[in-house]
Structure formats: C-alpha cells, structure tokens
N, C-alpha and C positions, 0 to 999 in steps of 0.2 A: 313165787314161781320165776324161774329164770327166763328172761326175754330172749327171743330168737332174733338174731341179727340177720336181716335179709341181704343177700349179696346182689349187687347191681350186675346184671348179665354182661354189661359193657366193661365192667371191671374184671369179670370172670374170663371173658374172651374179648381181647382188645380188638376194636374195629378200626384198622388203619385208614386214615382219610386219603382221598385222592382228589386231584383237580377235576372240576366239572365245568367245562367251558360254557355249558348252557345256562349256568347260573352266575356267570361272571358279570360284574356291573356293565361291562362293555355290551354284552348281549341284551341286558335289560334296558340300558339306555337307548340302544338301537331300536328295539321294539317300541319303546315309548315315543321316540321321535317320529317313527313311521306313522303312528296313530295320533299325531298332533300334540303330544305333550312337550313340556320343556324341562326334562330331567336335569339333575345336577351333572356337571361334567365329571367323569370318573376320575380325572386327575386331582380333583379336589372335592371329595365326597365322604360321607360316613356310611359304613356298612355294618350290619348286624347279621350274624349267622346263628340260628337256633339249632341246637344239636350238632355242634361243630366237631365233635369227636376230638381228635388230636390236632386239629387245625390243618389237616392235609389239603383242604380246599381254601381255607381262609388265609393261611400264612403266605402261600405263593402270591396271592393278590397283594398283600401288604408289602411283600418284597419288591414287586415291580411298580407299585403305586405308592411311593414314599410320602407324598403330600396328602394322602387320604388316610382316614382313620378306620380301623377294623376292630370289632368287638365280637367275641364268640362266647356262647353259653352252652354248657353241657353238664349233665349230671354224673357222667362217668369220670371218677377221680383219676384213674390211670391215664385216660386219654388227655385229660386236662394237664396233668403233670408232664406228659410227653410233649404236648404243644408248648407249654411254657418253657420247657428246656430248649426247644428249638428256637423259639423267639429270642431267648437270651443268647444262644449261640450265634445267631445271625445279627444280634445287636439292633433288633427292630424296636423303635420307640413309638411306632404308629399302630401297634397291635397288642391286644391283650385277650386272654381267655379266662373265663370265670367258671368255677364249679358251682352251678346255681340251678335250682329247681325252677322251671319257668312258671310253675303255679304260684310262685312267690311274687312279690311286688317287683316291678321293673323301674321303680322310682330311682332316679339318679342316672339312668342310662342315657337319657336325652332322646333327641329325634334323629331319624336316619333317612338317608336318601334311597338306600337299597336294603331290603331285608330278605334273607335267604333261609330256606329250610329244605334241604335235599334228603329224601329218604327217611323222613321222620314221621310225618303226619299220619300215615296209615299203620304205624307200629307203636302208637301210643293210645291210651284210653280216650274216649270221647271228651272227657273233661279237659284233657291236655290239648286235644285238637282245637277245642273251643278257645282255650287260652292262647294258643298260637295265633289264631285269627284276631283275638282281642289285642294282642301285642302289636300286630300289624296296624290295627285300627288306632291304637294309642300312640305309636311311635313313628309312623310313617309321615314324612314331610309332604307338603301339599302336592308336589309333583314327583313323589317317590314311587318306587315300584317294589312290590313284594313278589318273590318267587317261592312257590310251594309245590313240591312234587308229591304224588300220592298214587296208591294203587286204585285203579278205577274199575268199576263194573261196566259192562258184563264180563270182560276178560278176566278180571280178578277172581271170578268164581272158579275158573280152572286152577289158578294158583292156590286158592284156598283149599280146593279139594285135594290137591297133591300135598299141601302142607299138613292137612289133617291126617292123611295116611302116614306121613313121615313122623309126625308127633306121636301118633298112637304107638308106633313101633319103638321110637327112640326114647320115650319117657321112662322105660324100664332100665336104662343104662345110667350109671351115676355121674360119669365125667362128661364134660362138653365134647372132648375129643372122641369119646366112644359114641356119643349121640350123633355127631357129624358123620363118622364112619358108617354107622349103622343106617343112617338115613340114605346115604349113597348106595349102600348095599341093597336096601329094600327097593330103591328105584331100579337098580340093575336087574334084580330078581323079577320084579313085576314086568319089566320090559321084555326080558328074555323068555319068560314063561308064556307070553302071548305074541308069538311070531306072525299071527294072522294079520290081514289087512283091514279088519274092521275099524270103525272110527275110534273106539276106546284104545285099541292096541297102538294105532298110529299116534294118538295123543300121548300115550305114555312114552313112546320112543322119542317123540319130539321133546318132551320135558327132560328126559335123560340126557339128550344131546345138549340141551340148553344149560342144565344144571352142572354138567360135567366141566363146563368152562368157568364156573363160578368159584370164587375164593371160598375156602372153608368157613371163614368168619361171616361171609355174606349169607351162606346157607344157614348158619346157626342163628343169626339175628333176623333173618327174613322168614324162611319157610318154617324154621323150628321155634320162632318167637311165640310166646304165649299170647301176646296181644297183637291181633291183626284185624284192623277195622278199615277195609276199603270203603269207598263211597261212590255213588253215582255223581257224575259231573254236575247235574242239575242241582243236587243237594249241596254239593260243595259251594257252588255259586250262591245259592240261597243262604247258606250259613255265613258266607263272607259278607253278604249284603246287610246282615244284622249288625255288622261292625263298620258300616258306612264304606264298604269296599265294593268295587265293581270288577267285572272280568275285562282284562285288557287283551289277553291273547295267550298263545303258547310260546314257550321259549324257542321251539323249532317252528318257524313260520309255516313251513310246508304242511305241518300237521293240521293246520286250520283249514286247508283247502280241499275241495272235492274234485280238483282238476284231473286226478288220476282215475276217476270213475268214468263210466261210459255216459254218453249224453242222455240216455234213458234214465240212468240212476240219478244223475244230477237234476234232471227235470222233476223226478219224483221227490227228491230231497227238498227242492224248492216248494213243492206243493205241501209237503208234510210239515215243514218248519215254519212256525209262526214268528220267530225272531232268531237272532244269531245264537243265543243260548240253546234254543230248541234244535237248531241245525247242528251244533256241536254234539248234542246228546244223540241225535240220530246217526251222526257219523260214528260215534262210539259203538252204537248198536251194529252198524254196518261193518265196521272193522274189528269188532270184538276187542276193542282197545282195553288193555290191562294196566296201563301206566300213563299218567299225565304229568306235565311240567307247566303248571299254570301260573300266569302273571296276573297280579291284581294291582289296582290303583284306587285313588280316592273316588267315591261314588259321584261327587259333584262335578268331576271333570268332563267336559265335552270331548268325545273322541271322534276322530275322522277315520271311518272304516274303509273308505275307498282310496286305495293307494294310487299315486301318480308316478309315472316314470321320471318326471322332473325332480322328485325327491331324492333320486339316486346321487345327485350332484353333492349332497351334503355329507356323504359317507365315504369311508375307505372301503375298497372291495378286495376280497380275497377268495381264492379257490377253496372249495370244500375239501379238497384232497390234492395230494401231489401227483395223482394218477389221472390219466385221461379217462373219462367215463365211457362206458360202452355205448350209451345212448344219450343224446342231447336233444333239447327241445327245438333246435334250429340248426340247419346246415348252411346258413348264410355265412359268407366269407368273413364278415365282421364278427359274428358270433364265434366262429372257429378261431379267429385271430385273438379275440378277447380271452377265450379259454386258454389258448396256448400261452399268452402273456402272463396270465395269473398263475398257471401251473409252473411256469419258469421262475416266477418271483416267489412262489410258495417257500416258506410259510409267511413271507412278508406280504404286506397289503399295499395296494396302490390307490391313490386318490383318483377321482373321476377324471380329472384332466390328465393325469399321468397315464391312465389306461387309454384315454382318447388319443393321445399322441402315439401310443404303441400299436394301436390297431389301424393307424394311418387313415383316419376318416375325420371329416369335419362335422359329421351329422351327429350332434349330441343327442337329439331326440331318438334316433335309431339305437344308439348305444344304450341310452337310458331304458328303452323298451326291453332290450335284450338282457340287460342286468337284472331288471325286475323279473323277467321270465325265468332266468336261471336261478335267481334267489328263491322264487316260488317253488322250484323243483328241488331245492336243497343243494344245488351244484355250486352256487356262489354264497358267500357269507358277507354281510354288511357289518361295518364296524364304525364306532365313533372315535376310536383310539388306535394309533399306530404303535404296535409293540416295539420295544427297543432291544435290539440284539446285534451282534457282530455278524455281518454277512460273509466276511472274509476272515481268514486265519492270520493272525499277527505273528510276529517273530517270537513273542513270548505269550502265547494264548492264555486267556483266563476264562474258565467256565464259571457259571453262576455259582456263588457261594451256597445257595440253597441246594442246587443239584449235587455239588460236591459233598455237602453234608449228608444228603439223602443216600448217596452212592456208598457210604461207609456201611450201611446196614440193610439196604434193600436193592432189589433189581430194577424197580421202577423209580424214575426221577421226574421232576416237573420242569418243563422248559420255560422259556421266557415269554411264551405265548399261551401259557396256562394249559398246556397239554401234557399228557403222560407219555413218557419215553421209556421203552424197555431196553435195558442194557443187556445185551445178549449173552455175555459171558463175563467172568471175573476180570479178564485183562482189560475189557472195555471199561469196567467200573474203576479199575486202578488208573487207567488213562485219564478218565474224567477227574478223579480225585487229585491227579498230579498237576492239573492245569490251574495253578493259582496265580499265574501272571509273573512268576519269577524264573521259570525254566524255559530255555531255548530247546531246539529239537534234540541236541545231544544230551542235555540234562534230563529231558523227558525219557529218552531211551535208557539212560542209566537208572532212572527210577523204576522203569518197567521190567528190566531184565530179571530181577529176583523173583518176579511173579510169573514169568513166562513158563509155559509147559513145553514138553517135548514136541507137541504139535505146532504151537505157534512161535516158538523161539526162532526157527530158521527164517521166518518171514517178518519178524518184528519190525526191522528197519524199513523194509519195503512197504509194509502196511501202514506205517505211522501217518504219512501224509494223507492218504485216502480216508483214514479214520478221523483225522482232525477235520478234514473237509466235510465228512459226514456229520460230525458234531455241530459244525457251523450251520449246515443245512437243517438240522434239527432244532435250531434256535436255542442252543445250550451255551454259546459263547457270548461274553459281554464285550462291549467296545472298550 
C-alpha cells in the first residue's frame, strides 16, 4: 500500500513571523527583576524560541543583541528555510534556526536564560504542550524566565465556537485560499443575517470586526486549525508545576492588577481568592479573558510580590506610546512633566536620573511613585536595556540592514526597538532600501525618481527631509 505523505499546514500556508515586544528578553528580564530575581543581562544571554516560524521575532533580537545567542526550533520546513536565508543575508553568527520536532530530544541545545513560545501552546496536541513545559524545566537556567502565550478559558470558549462554525463550512473546500475566503464569507453572512441587538447577534458582529483585521494566514492557522486546545489558567500553572516551574507573572504587568475594577469588585475578589493563582483565575472569569502571556521561572526561587517605588531607579523608562493618553492616573505637575518628557523622547528611553532632571524636581520618591503608578496602568514601560538607534539624520543616513532587507518583499519592517513599522507606500519602501550609508540627499533623490508616481513625483524633493526625520523617529536608522 502506498503511504500517504502528510503536509505540514505551516508548509502549506507560510506563517510570516513578526516582532513581539512582550516576549523580548528585555521585557522578561524587567519582570524578573521587579519580582526579586537576578536574570541574565540581555546583552549577554542565551535565548531559545519554540515554534519560531521564519524567525520574524527571533532574528531581529539577534540583530540588535550581537553578543547574545539565539536558537529557534520549528517543524515547518518552509519557514525555517526562509529564516536561515535571512540569517545568512544579514551575516548573523549569533543565531540559528533548526527544523526540529520538539517531541524529540533537546540534548545538545544547552541551557537558556530566556525561553519563548508565542502563539504555539494552544494550537498543538496535549502531548506537545507537555513537552514544551518539559523543555522549559530541562533547559531553563536557575534565574531564567520562560514566556508562553496561550488561549485561555473562559474567553476562548467564544473563539472556539466561532472556529467550529468556520471549520464546518470551510472543510468542504480543497485549497487553503478557498477555505480562508469561505470562512470570511460565512462570518459576514452570519453577521448580516442577524441585524438585531440580541447578545448572539452582537457577538457575531464583534467577531467579524475583529477577524476582518487579521492576516489570512493567522485565520488559517488559528480559527481554521484542526488542533485547538485552550486551557484554564489554573490548569496551566498546575501543569507547569510538575516541571518544577512557578508562575512569575504576565508579560503585560497591568494585566495582573485589579485596579481598574470598582472598590466593591476588588473587595469581593480578595474574599474569593485564596492565593495569587486563585486571584488570577477569578480575574479571568471577571474579564472573560481569552488570551494570556504568562511568564514562568524556577519553582524554588523566592519571589517578592510587593513592588516598591524605589525599584524604579534600576530601570530605563519609556512611554507606552508617542501620543498623549486621553486619561492619566494623576494630574500632578510632575506626572504631567514626566509624561511629556517621555513622549518627547519616544521611542528612546530615559534613565531614572535623566527623567528626574527633565521634570525639574529633586523628589525622587515622588517620581518613583508616579512611574510605578503609570507602569501599572500600561502608560509607561520599564526596560533593563537602552535600544541603540540614530535619533538624528546624518549626511549619509543608514537604515538598519534588517529593515532594508525586509522592505524588499514586505510592507512591515522591524525597527531597532523590536517594533513593527508599516511602510505606507512603495516609495517609502524604496526610500528605506536606499539608505545604505553611501548616499547623500542628492543620490537618494536620484535613486527614488524612477520609482516615483504622477502623484508623488512633484513633491519628492520637498518630502525627502520630513520622510528621513520620520524614519529616525521610528527607530529605523543606525548610528
């Protein structure tokens, strides 16, 4: 009998990787230090990513942290080949990607300071989930941190319901592209067919709006995936404990807090929750949380759960966005001044002392209290590392080689702060590709003119300097 060769769905539909700031070693080391750990400095560390796809998340880390080592594992041969090609093109000697089944032995990989698994855990069978936790237990250094994101109940029940409907309809179509198109069509039909304001109709409309912004390959590998195994937070933590791992926190600190709830709700949560794990599970019930980004560490480590404002002195501080938020937790002049200073510096970060000087106060305790409060709201970010990029445009500007390489084939590139930047049109992509450090303004214009359209040709010279300044502000230029 002729054997049937199964096609890996990730070879069938390539899943392009993207940078995820929430699983960057900088974020993980920050959370570890906040809770009393002594993690490896990210400038000299070892990082393992499980399910790295084409390295879209891992390779940019290796590009900016040249003295650290990065290893990626994935079973999708197409993605691995693309990642290896990019590593070679960039000349990176501190990164490698292997096409490997994680159910196999990890012997020879060594120990790691940070282990990452984004968007994998809930889309693999239980045996693979268990193996992922086992690898963290086997390979994590004593003060290492593991990041695992997963679909969480109870909110994942909604996603599973929608996914089952889409799969039921899409399964009759042979090609992946047809299945994606038909899944979107069914969602639109169900939403339009129920214009009423009942709970089910409103739920469908919300899902249509959410899924309309998703990439086709995300829909294919998430909602249309044959294997979907969400978990309750309590069960995830219990499973991790079998591998001598404990709950450290969430990648987004504000997700751990109940400060956005009313005093009555907070009081009831404290009565219901027997311990921090119990509290997190009740928060999931309260928020109908459907996705978590959980950090784990060694079970034997003593953690300090009560944060102090004095800890803020050890971090770099950055604004969560370059825009002024509509609402802030304080109207104090120092708080307003700190927010303005960080927005003005964005995407750069400031040390505690640098920020203290800019807000014109000598009260470090007051500033520390405000930083901690803004961090708890997600308005400030704390960092253990200051990203390196050019804040000003030189005579012969040079964009990151990574972003220039990406701009040849895609509209999204990765900046030097591990963020995704959308290049709004072809002329922007050609401009970025031209900035190799050899061209002055006249040579850049000469390079761009063949690509100009009737609409942008008349303003090409006028728009050049603002465009270059914009690229600098987006942390795409190197010193």
